[in-house]
C-alpha angles and dihedrals in degrees: 000000000000121000117246089258092052091047091050090049091051090049089051091056091050090048092052092049095048092044090054090049090051093049090053094049118106117254117266143091094307092056091045091054091045091053091055090056092042090056090050090048092052091050091050090048091053089052089050090241095144096172093055091044092053091047090054091047089055088053090052090053091048092049091054095051 
Protein backbone atom coordinates (compact mmCIF):
# COMPACT_ATOMS: atom_id res chain seq x y z
CA UNK A 1 0.00 0.00 0.00
CA UNK A 2 1.47 3.37 -0.96
CA UNK A 3 2.47 5.87 1.67
CA UNK A 4 0.48 9.12 1.86
CA UNK A 5 3.34 10.90 0.07
CA UNK A 6 3.38 8.33 -2.74
CA UNK A 7 -0.38 8.52 -3.04
CA UNK A 8 -0.26 12.31 -3.23
CA UNK A 9 2.46 12.07 -5.89
CA UNK A 10 0.37 9.65 -7.95
CA UNK A 11 -2.63 11.95 -7.61
CA UNK A 12 -0.43 14.81 -8.81
CA UNK A 13 0.44 12.88 -11.97
CA UNK A 14 -3.23 12.13 -12.64
CA UNK A 15 -4.11 15.78 -12.07
CA UNK A 16 -1.47 16.91 -14.58
CA UNK A 17 -2.67 14.43 -17.21
CA UNK A 18 -6.34 15.32 -16.84
CA UNK A 19 -5.56 19.05 -16.81
CA UNK A 20 -3.69 18.67 -20.10
CA UNK A 21 -6.63 16.70 -21.56
CA UNK A 22 -9.01 19.44 -20.46
CA UNK A 23 -6.84 22.19 -21.97
CA UNK A 24 -6.83 20.38 -25.33
CA UNK A 25 -10.60 19.90 -25.38
CA UNK A 26 -12.64 22.09 -27.74
CA UNK A 27 -14.63 24.91 -26.19
CA UNK A 28 -18.23 24.18 -25.34
CA UNK A 29 -20.50 22.96 -22.56
CA UNK A 30 -18.52 19.75 -22.01
CA UNK A 31 -15.32 21.71 -21.41
CA UNK A 32 -17.14 24.16 -19.16
CA UNK A 33 -18.46 21.30 -17.03
CA UNK A 34 -15.05 19.64 -17.01
CA UNK A 35 -13.44 22.87 -15.79
CA UNK A 36 -15.86 23.00 -12.84
CA UNK A 37 -14.73 19.53 -11.76
CA UNK A 38 -11.09 20.32 -12.49
CA UNK A 39 -11.26 23.32 -10.17
CA UNK A 40 -12.79 21.10 -7.48
CA UNK A 41 -10.07 18.49 -8.05
CA UNK A 42 -7.34 21.11 -7.68
CA UNK A 43 -8.89 22.37 -4.44
CA UNK A 44 -9.08 18.83 -3.05
CA UNK A 45 -5.48 18.19 -4.09
CA UNK A 46 -4.30 21.31 -2.22
CA UNK A 47 -6.09 20.02 0.88
CA UNK A 48 -4.36 16.63 0.37
CA UNK A 49 -7.75 14.95 -0.01
CA UNK A 50 -6.56 12.48 -2.63
CA UNK A 51 -9.76 10.42 -2.71
CA UNK A 52 -11.90 13.47 -3.41
CA UNK A 53 -9.41 14.72 -5.99
CA UNK A 54 -9.47 11.42 -7.87
CA UNK A 55 -13.29 11.37 -7.77
CA UNK A 56 -13.37 14.85 -9.31
CA UNK A 57 -10.83 13.83 -11.96
CA UNK A 58 -13.13 10.97 -12.95
CA UNK A 59 -15.94 13.50 -13.34
CA UNK A 60 -13.67 15.59 -15.59
CA UNK A 61 -13.00 12.56 -17.77
CA UNK A 62 -16.70 11.73 -17.93
CA UNK A 63 -17.63 15.31 -18.82
CA UNK A 64 -15.21 15.31 -21.75
CA UNK A 65 -16.55 12.07 -23.27
